[in-house]
N, C-alpha and C positions, 0 to 999 in steps of 0.2 A: 431269541424271547425277547421282543421291545420293551419296552418297559417305560411309556411316556407318562409324567407326572401332569397333568396337568390342576396346573394352582396359580393365581398371584400372590397371592397371598403367601410370604415363609415359612409364616411357623403353622399353617397347613401346611406347609410339605414336612417341613419337621415333622408335626407331627406325625404323617402319617408313616412316615420313612418308618418311625421309633416303635409303632403300631406294628409297622411288620415287622422288625427285628426281635419284637415282644413275641407273637404270635410263634415268631423259626424258632424261639427260646425254647417257650413252652413247650411248642413238639415235641422238641428233642428230649427234654427231661421226661415228655412224658413216657416216651419208648427208652431210654435210659431205667428212670422208675421197673419198667414194663418188662426189662429185661431183666436184674436184678430179681423181680418179685417171681418169673419162671425160675432161674435160675439160669439162664442161658450165656 
């Protein structure tokens, strides 16, 4: 898996990385809440 970030602006790159982390965190949170909700 190659991840190439194309962007000359450093702020843009950082923002993109931050969004990626937020998406991962939200996804994990949803899975966690879903497990609790279903009592698994």
